N, C-alpha and C positions, 0 to 999 in steps of 0.2 A: 435533422441534425440537433445535437444537444446544445442548448444555450443556457448560460447562467451568467450572473453578475459577479465579477471578481474584481471590484474596484482595487486598483493599485497593484494587482498581482500579475496581470497578463504579461507586461514587459518583463517583469522579474522571472516569470516562469519560462518565457522564451529564452532569456539569458542563461538560465540554469540549464535548460535543454541543450543549448548551443555549447555551453561550457563542458557539459558532460561528453558531448560528442567529440569536442577538441581534446579533452583530457584523456579519452580512451583511445587515442591514436597511438598504436603501439605497432611493433613489428608484426608482420602478417602471421596468424596462426590459422590452423585448420578451422577450429572453432573457438571463439571467444564467448564466454558466458557472462552477460551483464547481471550483476547481483547488487549488493549493497556493501556497506562497511564491514570489516571483519568483526565477528561476534554477533552479528545480526542473524536471524533465522534464515533469511535469504542467502547470505553468505554460506551458512552451514549447508544448506540444500545444494547450492552451486558447487561447493567443495566435494560433497559426497557424489553428486552427479559427475563431476570431473573423474573421480576414482573409478566410476562405473563405466563411463564411455571411453576413456582414454585407451584401455586395452583393446577396445573394438575399432577405434579410429586410427590408433597407432601412437607410439611413443612421442611425447612432447607435442601432441596435437591439439591439446586443450588448455585453455587459459581462463582463470576466473578474474573478472574486473571487479576489484573491491571498491566500487563507487557507484553512483547513480541513485535510483529510487523509482517509486511508482510512477511519477510524472515523467522523469527524464529517460527511463529505459526504452520506452517505445521509439523515442526519437534517436536514441543511440543505435537501435536496430535499423531504423529507417535509414539512417546515415551510413550504414555499413560498417560502423565501428565495433559492432558486436554482431556475430551470426545469430545468437540466441540470447534471450534475456528473460528474467522474471519480471512480470508486470502484474499490476492490479487489473482485473477484468474491466472495471469501470474506466480506468485510465487508457486501457488499450482501445476501448471504443471511443473515448474522447479523441484520442490521437488519430485513429482511423478516420474519423468524421470531421476532424479539424475544428473541434470545439473551442469555445472562447478562451479557455485557459492557455491554449497554445498560440494565441495571438496571430492567427493566420497561417501558422505552420500546420502540416498534415503528415500523416504516416500511412499512405495508401498501400504500402508494400509490406506491412506486417501481417503475419499469419499465425495461427495457433498451432502448437504441438500438443500440449497436455494441460487441461483445465481442471478446475475443482481441486487444486493442490491443498489449499487450506482456506479456511475463512479468515478474513482480515477485518475485524470490526473497528470502525472509528468510533471512539467513545470518549467520554468526558469524566474527569475526576476533579475533586476540589479538596482544598484543605478544609478539615472539619471545623477549625476555628473560624474560617470565613463563612461557612454555611450557618454555623451557630450565631454569628453576628448578623447575618442576614435574616435569620429566622426561618429559613426554607431550604430545601434541596431541590426545589422545582426550578429547572434551568430557565424556563420561560419567565418565571416570576423574577428571577435574579437579573436577567438581561433586560427586563422591561422596567426595572425599579428606578432607573435613572442614577443609581449610585455607582461610584467608581468600581470597575471590575478589571483586574489585570489577567489577561489571557495569555497563557504560555503555550507555544507550539515550536516544532522544529522549523528550520529555514525553508524557503521556497524550494521545491524539488520533491518534498515529501507529499504524497497523496493526501495526507491529513490536512494540509493547508488549504487546498481549494474546498475540501469538505467542511472545514471550519467556516469558511466564508458562506457556503451554502446554508449552514446551520444559522449563522447570523441572519442571512436573508430571510429564512423561514420564520424567524423570531422577531422580524421587523426591525433589525438593527444592522449595523455594519462596523467595520474597524474604525471608520472615521467617527461614527456616533459614540462608539465606546470610548475613544480618546477624548471626544468633546465632553463626555460625562466625567472626565478626570481619571479614566482608566487607562489601560495600555494594551498593546499587542507586543509580546515579548517573544522574539524568535532567536533561539539559540541552538548550538550544536548539541547533539545527544548527551555528550559528556558533562554539559553544564545543567541539565534539566533537573536532576534530583537535587542539586544544591539551591537552584532557584526555589523550588518548592520547600525544601527543608528550612531554608533561611527566611521564609515568608515573603520573598519578593514577588511571587505570583499567587493568584487566587484559584485559578481554574486551569487545567491542563488538558489540551485536546490532542489525541494521538491514536495510532493504531494499537488496538487491544488484542494482541496475539497471546495465546497461553505460553507462559514461560518467557514473555518478553522482558529482557534484563532491565531496561530502564523503568518500565511500569513496576516491576517487581521491587526495584530499589526505592522508588518513590513511596510505594505502599508500605515498605519496611521502615522507612526512615521518617516519614511524615504521617501524622494522623489524618487519614484521608477518608473521604467518602466518594462513591461512584454515582454519577447522576445519569438518569435515563434521558435520552434525547426525546424531546416533545413531539407530539404528533404533527404539529405545524411545520417543524423543521424536517421531520421525516417525509412529509409530502414532497418538499423540494428535493431532497435527496433521491427519492424514488424516481422523480422525473429526470434525474441525471444519472440513472443507471445503477444506482445502489439499491440493495434490498434490505428491509428491516430484519432484525434478528436479535438474539440475545446472547450475551457471553457470561461465563461464570455458571453457577456460583463458586466462590472460593478459588478463583484463579489467582487471586491476590489477597494479601492480608487486608482486612477490613471490608471485604466484599462477601456479604453474608447471603445474598440472593442474587438471582439473575439480573443483568443490567441491560437495558435496551440500547442497541447500537446500530450502526449502518454498515452492512457488509460490502466491502470492496471486491472480494474475491482475489484469487491469485491464479494466474495462467502463465505458462511458459510459452514465449513467442519466438518467432524466427523471421528472418527476412525472406521474402518470396523467392529471392535469388539463391538461397540455400538449396544445394542440389538435392533431388528427391531421395536419393539413396541414403545420404547422410541424415536427412530429417526422419526418414523411416527407421534407421538404426538408433537414433536418439529416442524417438517415441517408444520403440520396442524396448530398449534398455530401461526406461522409466517405468513402463507398465510391468515388465517382468521382474523388476528389482524393487517393486513398490514397498515391500516389507523393510528392506534396507534403508530406503529413503524415509520411511515413516519413523524408523527407530533412531534416526540421526538427530531429531529435535522434536520436542513435544508438539510444536506448531503443526507438524505434518502428520500427526498420528492418526487423524480421521480421514486421510485421503482415500477415496474409493476409486481405483482404476477403472472400474466398470462404468464410471460416470465421467471419465476424463474427457470424453469428446462431445458431451452434450452442449448444445448452444448456450444455455444459461450459465455454463461453467467456463466457456471460452470467450464469449462475447463477439469475436470475430471469426472469419471463416478459417477452417482448417487448411494447413499446408498440405499440398497433394501427397507428400511422402507420409504424413501423419495419417491422413484419410486412408491410404493404402494399407498401413499396418492395422488400423481399426477394423477395416473391412475383412482383411485376412484372419484376424483374431476372432471374428464373429461378434465384435462389439458394435458394428454398425450394419 
């Protein structure tokens, strides 16, 4: 079982998961797709998927849920408030195994439909004025300096939050220590992030670095920024918790002149084990056979390889029987 230290986050993560389950209670639909807020790449994918599968499943049979996130969505599916949802590969594994971030909650009934949808790197960026003042862009040196560091991230519910805590752990610090040094952990909604960086209210920003990510793009365009590599010591902790090392860029964002080391969470479409086999089969078939349409919907999905959608490293959890049936019939397994 995956274990890691998330001081101060476990109860909050549980509350977010429960809130997401409650918030997504709606009139019954044949298939509800757990995504994220409107404008996110996950919402765009879910909306495109809705257009593809609704003609197959029937009129008014599909609904996109514009809330949730990488941590919350596995519990939304487990709770039966969405039949399918986008999840990070790592958080699907955490939920299935009942990792510490879920504070005793577990999602034994989630299954994979399609994996390898896109790479989702958690990365770190900073105001250039801050790194100039610190005299280094080495994140390990910055976090061990004992100087005040104000770290910006999204609220609990985003997969970037527990990953940030893992990074701190790997670098020998914690949210409590950062605050004791005179710094802060600032958690705000997506719409406030660019203002926080632009106005100099935060020094370092940790988030998911998806190509075309609107918030990262806005921060890079409006704040003189640098992108920081995740140090090896932190990456060791991240690997133990199901993430894989990788690099994003170069030139995904303004100011990023070379590849930057990040930790890949991966993306997988999950379903409740109770979803009937035929529906799971049809959804999987629709995605694989309409991969080009999905890839064209958003830059984040452009490198999806349907021939690798069923690989264990791309799903993290076992396949739904309906998905497995499609892959076998298609000659992909």
